[in-house]
N, C-alpha and C positions, 0 to 999 in steps of 0.2 A: 143138274147139280147147280148151287151155287154161283151167282158172277163172280166175276175176278174183279175185287175192285183194287182202290190204290193201295190200302190198307192190309190186303190179303197180301197184295204182291210184296211189300215191303218188309210183312213177316216172314214169307218165303225170301227174300233175299238175306234176312237178315241169319235164317236158317242154317241156308246153302252157302251163300257166295257173302259174305258181308263184305263192305267197303265197294262194292263194284259202284259206278256212276252210271247215270241215265243216258241212252244216245240222243245225240243233237237233234235240234231240230229240221236240220239238212237231209239226216240221216233219217229221219222218219216221214219224211216226205211223201216217200215211194210207198208207202205200207197201205194197203189197202184192207186191213185187218183191226176189226176194232179192238181184239183179244189182243194182236201183237202189237198194237197201236198201246195199250193201254200196259204192257208188260215191260216195251222200251222207256216208255216216263218216267221209267224208274232203274230199270235193270238192261244196260245197253249189251251185254254179254255175259256169258257164262262157260266156265271152262270146269268141268270135271272128270279129270284125267282117270282118277283113282275110281269112280263109282262105278262099279259094273264092268262093263265093257269101254269104258270111257262115253262121256256124254258132253256136247258143246250146243249151245245156242249162240250163232253169230249174230255180228255188228250189222244190223239193216248197211247196205250198200248205198253210197250214197248216188244223189240221180245222175246219170249217165255210166256209174259203174255197172259192169256186167260182170257175175262170177263164176258166169258159167254153169248157172244151175238149171235144171229143169224150170220149163212157166207153162207147161200143159203136159194132162196125161192123153194117150193116144186116143182116147174115148170122147176128147174135147171139153174133158174139165179142165178149168186153171186152176194153178198153185203156185203158192208161195214158199219157197222152201226158206226155213228159218233154224233150221239147226244138223246136227250129222253126229254119228258115233264112231266109237274104234274101231266097226269092225265095215266102215265103210257106206252104212246104209246114209241117205238125205232124210229127214222128219220136214215135212208140207202140212200146212193148212189150206181149206178151198181157197183158191182166190177170188178176194172181190167177196167174201161172206166167212165167218165164221164155223167151224164145224167139226169135222173127227180131224184127229194127228194120225196123217198117213205116214207109215214107212217104206220108203223107196229104196229097195234091193233086190239086186240080180234083174235088174231089166235093161234094155237097150236103150239108151239116149239118140236121140237123132237130132240134134241140131239145138231146139229146145224144147222136143217132143218126149217124153220119157212112155217107156209100156204101162200102161193102165194094169196089165195082167200081173204086174209089181209091186202094187201100190196096194200095202196092205194097211187096213185102220187097226191103229194101236191105243188110240185112247180116244174118248167120247169128245172131248176137246180141248184145248190150253192150260185150263187149270188141271184137269184129271192127268195130263204130260206130267205138268209140274209138280204134280204130288207124286209121281209115278219119280220122277227124276230127285224131289226129298229124299224118298224112303230110299234109294239105291245110293244118295250121297251121306244119310246121319241115320240110317234106320227108323222105325218106328213108323208111326201112323202120318 
């Protein structure tokens, strides 16, 4: 899939959530994903309660804040949780790398570790996931 540059993200924002601000430098300081950094430079958070079952992309937490999300899967892979849906699932990217978006739902959370058997790939990357959200929010391609 094509790269997710600032122009693409701005068009996505204008289609899906016009008027949303960018995350602050302090909020972005703890992000270790090029895709999430690129996204949050343009869009801090997204609230789509009326799209499908409802979707949210969370503001990045400030350094030292702990939102209580998983930080790794039981198979050892680190993850960065960035969103959720109205059914209680969380969305995550692999920690330290850009890759498939994982949906975390129905598994056990022990401390910072989430059951890897309940982590399901739902999009090839963040751009593909955002394209899905755009379709859910406004319809069309």
